[in-house]
C-alpha positions as CSV (number, residue, x, y, z in Angstrom):
1,M,-18.0,-22.7,24.2
2,S,-20.3,-25.9,23.6
3,N,-19.2,-28.4,21.1
4,N,-23.1,-29.5,20.0
5,I,-24.3,-28.9,16.3
6,R,-26.7,-26.3,16.2
7,L,-28.9,-27.2,12.9
8,S,-31.1,-24.6,11.3
9,K,-35.3,-25.3,12.2
10,K,-35.9,-24.0,8.6
11,Y,-32.9,-26.0,6.8
12,G,-31.5,-28.8,9.3
13,V,-28.0,-29.5,8.3
14,N,-27.9,-26.7,6.0
15,P,-25.3,-27.8,3.6
16,S,-23.9,-26.1,0.6
17,L,-21.7,-27.2,-2.3
18,G,-17.4,-26.8,-1.9
19,I,-15.8,-25.0,-4.8
20,C,-12.5,-24.8,-6.1
21,F,-11.3,-21.5,-6.0
22,W,-9.1,-21.6,-8.6
23,C,-12.3,-22.6,-11.4
24,G,-14.8,-22.5,-9.8
25,E,-16.1,-26.3,-9.9
26,N,-16.9,-27.9,-7.6
27,N,-14.5,-29.8,-5.6
28,G,-16.7,-32.6,-4.2
29,E,-16.6,-31.3,-0.8
30,I,-20.3,-31.5,1.1
31,I,-20.3,-28.1,4.3
32,L,-22.9,-28.6,6.6
33,F,-23.1,-24.9,7.8
34,G,-26.1,-25.6,10.4
35,K,-28.2,-22.8,11.5
36,I,-26.6,-19.5,10.2
37,G,-27.4,-16.3,11.5
38,K,-28.1,-15.1,15.1
39,G,-31.1,-15.1,18.0
40,Q,-34.7,-16.1,15.6
41,D,-32.8,-14.6,12.1
42,D,-32.0,-18.1,10.3
43,Q,-30.2,-18.1,6.6
44,E,-30.4,-20.7,4.0
45,A,-26.8,-21.8,3.3
46,P,-24.9,-20.5,0.1
47,K,-26.4,-23.8,-2.4
48,R,-21.5,-23.7,-3.3
49,A,-19.4,-22.4,-1.0
50,L,-15.6,-21.7,-0.8
51,T,-13.5,-23.6,2.0
52,G,-10.4,-23.2,1.8
53,Y,-7.5,-23.1,-1.1
54,D,-6.2,-26.2,-1.8
55,P,-6.9,-26.8,-5.3
56,C,-9.9,-29.4,-6.6
57,F,-8.2,-32.8,-8.7
58,E,-8.1,-30.8,-11.8
59,C,-6.6,-27.7,-10.9
60,R,-3.9,-30.7,-8.6
61,K,-3.1,-32.5,-12.1
62,K,-2.1,-29.2,-13.9
63,W,0.1,-27.9,-10.8
64,E,2.1,-30.6,-10.8
65,L,3.2,-30.6,-14.6
66,G,5.7,-27.9,-13.3
67,V,5.6,-24.7,-10.7
68,A,1.9,-23.6,-9.8
69,V,3.3,-19.6,-9.9
70,L,-0.6,-18.0,-8.5
71,E,-0.8,-14.1,-8.6
72,A,-1.3,-12.2,-5.4
73,S,-2.2,-9.1,-3.4
74,E,-1.5,-7.3,0.0
75,E,-5.4,-6.1,-0.1
76,P,-8.8,-8.9,-0.1
77,V,-10.3,-9.4,-4.1
78,F,-13.8,-10.4,-1.9
79,E,-14.8,-8.9,1.4
80,N,-14.0,-11.6,3.9
81,Q,-11.3,-13.5,2.5
82,P,-8.5,-15.2,4.4
83,E,-5.3,-14.8,4.3
84,I,-2.9,-17.4,1.8
85,Q,-0.3,-16.4,4.1
86,N,0.8,-14.0,6.7
87,G,-1.2,-10.3,5.3
88,I,-1.1,-12.6,1.8
89,Y,-4.5,-12.8,-0.8
90,P,-4.6,-14.9,-4.0
91,T,-6.1,-13.3,-6.5
92,G,-7.5,-16.6,-8.7
93,R,-4.9,-16.3,-11.7
94,W,-2.7,-18.7,-11.8
95,S,-0.7,-20.3,-14.2
96,V,2.4,-23.7,-14.4
97,V,5.6,-22.9,-14.9
98,K,7.9,-26.1,-16.2
99,G,10.7,-26.1,-13.3
100,E,13.3,-26.0,-15.4
101,A,12.0,-23.1,-17.6
102,A,10.6,-21.6,-13.1
103,E,14.7,-22.7,-12.6
104,R,15.8,-19.5,-14.6
105,I,13.3,-17.6,-14.2
106,F,12.6,-16.9,-10.0
107,Q,16.8,-18.9,-9.1
108,I,14.8,-21.3,-7.2
109,D,14.8,-25.7,-6.5
110,S,11.1,-27.1,-8.3
111,E,11.7,-29.5,-6.6
112,E,11.3,-27.6,-3.6
113,N,9.2,-24.5,-4.3
114,K,6.3,-26.3,-5.9
115,I,4.3,-23.4,-5.3
116,L,5.1,-19.3,-6.0
117,L,3.3,-16.5,-5.2
118,L,4.0,-13.1,-7.1
119,D,2.3,-10.0,-6.8
120,K,0.2,-8.6,-9.6
121,E,3.1,-6.3,-10.9
122,L,5.0,-9.2,-11.7
123,Y,2.6,-11.3,-12.5
124,E,1.8,-8.9,-15.4
125,E,5.4,-7.9,-15.6
126,I,6.8,-11.4,-16.7
127,G,2.8,-11.7,-19.1
128,F,1.4,-14.8,-17.2
129,G,-2.3,-15.5,-18.7
130,G,-3.7,-17.2,-16.2
131,A,-5.0,-20.8,-16.2
132,E,-8.9,-22.8,-15.7
133,C,-8.7,-26.2,-15.2
């Protein structure tokens, strides 16, 4: 495989703005796609694109207030969604629980476990409503 970057003849570096999976806002990343498609098919990159599950600055500030509890599923939420862990897909809903409360509820060490993944049923049963940046 070549290490060359293939530029789009029609769109050049073909840029997109990165978005935060958790809140949908711009995350400050610029993605350079180059050529998308095969052969003569040369597609324009989307204006905004998801690059991963790292929270943006604003979401990270909220997550650092305690333990981030993320709703997850064994089924992808959207087509071609990457896993966050083996066979686990985040839904995008999340809440933050104070460390002391997380220790009581989940029986964890909140200093060692800053992010928890809960299946949809447990997330709903506990009554989390999700948050937005």
